[in-house]
N, C-alpha and C positions, 0 to 999 in steps of 0.2 A: 504494500500500500504506500502510496505516495502522499506525503503531507503537503498541504498547500502552504506555500511560503508567503509571508506578508501579513499585514493586519487588516481585518475587515473594518475599514474606516467608517462606512455608513452605520454599522452596528455600534461601534464605539461612540460615535457622535450622537446617535439616538439615545443610547443609555446615559450619556452625559447630560443631554438636554432634559430627559425625563427625571433624572436624579436631581438636577438643579431645580426644576419646577417643584418637585416633591419637597425638597429642602426648604424652599421659600414658603410653600403652603404650610408646612409644619411650623416654621418660625413664626408666621403670622398667627397661626392658631394658638400656639403657646403664649404669644404676647397678648392676644385677645383674652385668653383664659386668665392670665395673670392680672390684667387690668380689671376684669370682672370680679375676681376674688378680692382684690385690693379695695374696690368700690364697696363690695358687700361688707367687708370687715370694718371699713370706716363708717358706713351707715349704721352698723350695729353698735359701734362705739359711741357715735353721736346720740343714738336713741337711748342708750344706757345712761349717758351723761345727762340728757334732758330729763329722763325719768327721775334720776337722783336729785337733780336740781329742783324739779317741781315738787317732789316729796319733801325736800328740805324747806322750801319756801312755805309749803302748806303747814308743816310742823311749826315753823316760826310764827306764822299767822295765828294758828290755834293757840299757841303759847301766849301770844300778845293779847288775845281777847279772853284769856282764862286766868289771868292773875292781876293783882294790884301792882301798879307801877306809876312812877312819876312821869307826867307828860311835860310839866314845867315846874320844877321844884321852887324856883324863885317866886313864881306867881301862885304857888300852892295848888296847882292843877294836878289831879290824880286820875288815872284811868282805873276803872273797876271792872271786874269780870263781867262778861256779857250776861251770864245767868243772873247775877245780882242786879244788874241794870234793868233787865226785863222784869224781875220781881218788884223792884222799887217803882217802876212805871205802872205795873198792874195794881199795886197797893194804893197808888195815888190817882187812880181814875184816868190813866192815860197821860198824865202830865209828869214831867220830870220833877224830882223832889223840890228843886228850888223854885219852881213855878207853883207847886201845890202848897208849899209852906214858905211864903216870902218872908225874909227877915227884914225887920224895920230898923 
């Protein structure tokens, strides 16, 4: 049997072109997948941060309406718990205490 001498140039070029196209397609696919995963991870982190921030703000608001605190200590203005304020208004016929019992 005689072997054919030389390189099958059209076959080598075809394999090279197909391999190059496949390599480019794989590179774009991997890059797109990476970008998608990165976007999903960042979105999840932002959502978690927003949830924690909202929960923290709500806790601060609930605390501020549930305890006695100074609003302006120099002027003697005090904030009272919301439950106590509603009770005082109900006891005074819908008026705030200083309207129900004006001091002379």
